N, C-alpha and C positions, 0 to 999 in steps of 0.2 A: 084319510085316516089321521094324518098328522094334525089337521085343523080340528078334527073332532076331539082329539086328545087335548089340544090346547083349550078348546071351548069347555070341555069337561073340567079341566084343571081350573079354569077361570071361574066356573060356576061354584066349585068347591071353595075356592079362595074368597069369593064374594060372600058366601055363607059364613066363613070364618071371620071375615071383616065385619059383617053385621053383628056377630056375637061380641067382637072386640069393641064395637062402638059403645056398648054399655059400660065397658071397663074404662073407657077414655072420657067419661062424662065430666070429669074434673078438668079436662083439657079441651082445647078447641079441635084437636085432631087426634086420630089414632096414630101411634108411633110404632113402626116396624123396623127391626134391625136384622142383619144376618148376611147370608151367603151372597157373594158377588156373582156366583154362577146363576142363581135364580133371580137376581136383582132385576133384570129387564122384564121378566114375567110378573114379578111382584109389583113393579112400577106400573105396568100396563093394567093389572087388576085394580090397583089403587085408583087409577084414573077412571076405570069403568065404575068402580064403587061410587065415586063422586058423582058421575053422570047419572047413575041409577037412583041414588038416595038423595041427591041434592046437598049432601054434607060436604065439608071440605075434604079434599083428597088426603089420604093418610100420608104422613111423612115417612119416607122409606130411606133408610141409610144402609149403604153397602159396607159392612164391617168385617165380612168373612164369617164363615160358619162358627168357628171357635170363639171369635170376638163377640159375635152376636149372642151366643149361648151365655158367655160370661156376663154381658150386660143384662140380658133377659133374666138370668138367674140371680141378679143382684137384689131383687126385692119386688114388692107390689106397690102400686100407687103412681101418682102423676110424674114422679121423677124417673120412672122405669118404663121401658117399652112394653107394649101390649102383646106383641107378636114377634117371634123370631123365625126367620126362614133358614133352612139348612139344606145342604147338598149331601148330607149323610145323616145317619141315625144319631140321636143323642146318646152320649156315653153314660155309663152308670155314674161316674163321678160328677158329670154335669147334672144329671137327674138328682143326685143326692144334694148337690149344691143348691139347686132350685128349692127342694123341700126344706132345707135348712134355713133358707131366706123367706119362707112363707109362700113361695110360688108353687101352688099345688094344682092348678088348673092346666095340666099338660096333656095334650092329645097327640 
C-alpha cells in the first residue's frame, strides 16, 4: 500500500513537473523550492522526471514551507521558482501575496 501511495504521488508530481517545464523555457532547468519534509520525495521525482523526459533534472531547494511560499510568491519569470512544495496548505495571506505579485497559476 505504501509503495502504491508513493508511486501515485510520483506520477502526480511528474505531471506537475511536465507542466512546469513550459514555464521554465527561459531557463535550462525547472526550479523547485519548499518544504524540507517533502524534499526527499521532490528530489526523487525530479530525478525520475529527468530520466523519463531526457531534460535536465529540476533544481530542488529545501527552504522550508514558509520560505518556499515567500520565494514562490515573489513573482513570475526566470528569477523565480516554477514550483513550491509544502507540508501544509497555503495560507490566505500567502495566496494574496502570490496574486499581488502576478503569480496566479496556483493549484
